[in-house]
C-alpha positions as CSV (number, residue, x, y, z in Angstrom):
1,X,5.1,11.7,6.7
2,X,7.7,11.6,4.0
3,X,8.7,8.5,2.0
4,X,11.4,7.4,0.1
5,X,13.0,10.1,-2.3
6,X,14.3,8.5,-5.3
7,X,15.2,11.5,-7.3
8,X,15.7,15.2,-6.7
9,X,16.8,18.4,-8.7
10,X,15.9,22.0,-8.6
11,X,12.6,21.6,-10.1
12,X,11.4,18.2,-9.1
13,X,11.1,15.6,-6.3
14,X,10.4,11.8,-7.0
15,X,9.3,9.6,-4.3
16,X,8.8,6.0,-4.2
17,X,5.1,5.3,-3.0
18,X,4.5,3.0,0.0
19,X,2.7,-0.2,-0.8
20,X,-1.0,-0.5,0.7
21,X,0.6,-2.7,3.6
22,X,3.1,0.1,4.5
23,X,0.2,2.6,4.3
24,X,-1.8,0.3,6.8
25,X,1.1,0.4,9.0
26,X,1.5,4.2,8.9
27,X,-2.2,4.6,9.6
28,X,-2.1,2.2,12.5
29,X,1.0,4.2,14.0
30,X,-0.9,7.4,13.6
31,X,-4.1,6.1,15.5
32,X,-1.9,4.7,18.3
33,X,-0.3,8.1,18.9
34,X,-3.6,9.9,18.6
35,X,-6.7,7.6,18.9
36,X,-9.2,9.8,17.2
37,X,-8.4,11.2,13.7
38,X,-10.4,12.1,10.8
39,X,-9.7,10.8,7.2
40,X,-9.0,14.4,6.3
41,X,-6.4,14.6,9.2
42,X,-4.9,11.3,8.2
43,X,-4.7,12.5,4.6
44,X,-3.1,15.8,5.5
45,X,-0.3,13.9,7.6
46,X,1.3,12.3,4.2
47,X,3.5,14.5,2.1
48,X,2.6,12.4,-0.7
49,X,-0.6,11.9,-2.6
50,X,-2.8,9.4,-1.1
51,X,-6.7,9.4,-2.0
52,X,-9.1,9.6,0.7
53,X,-10.8,6.8,-0.7
54,X,-7.6,4.4,-0.2
55,X,-7.5,5.7,3.5
56,X,-11.3,4.7,3.9
57,X,-10.8,1.2,2.4
58,X,-7.8,0.9,4.7
59,X,-9.7,2.0,7.9
60,X,-12.6,-0.2,6.7
61,X,-10.4,-3.3,6.4
62,X,-8.8,-2.5,10.0
63,X,-12.3,-2.0,11.6
64,X,-13.4,-5.4,10.2
65,X,-10.3,-6.9,11.4
66,X,-10.9,-5.4,14.9
67,X,-7.4,-3.6,14.7
68,X,-9.1,-0.1,15.6
């Protein structure tokens, strides 16, 4: 998944990182399409750096809210 490209030249690309809420929504959409995903699979789906700890935290919150 790509996010907002804000600058690009021959050597570098700069992206605006999504907020935690945007990440939550992206993860929920992934889980709606394919019910069972590992943290590694979610992590690899993003084309921008997102820590696996952040993904775990979001998943934990979603589980505690009975969203997944």
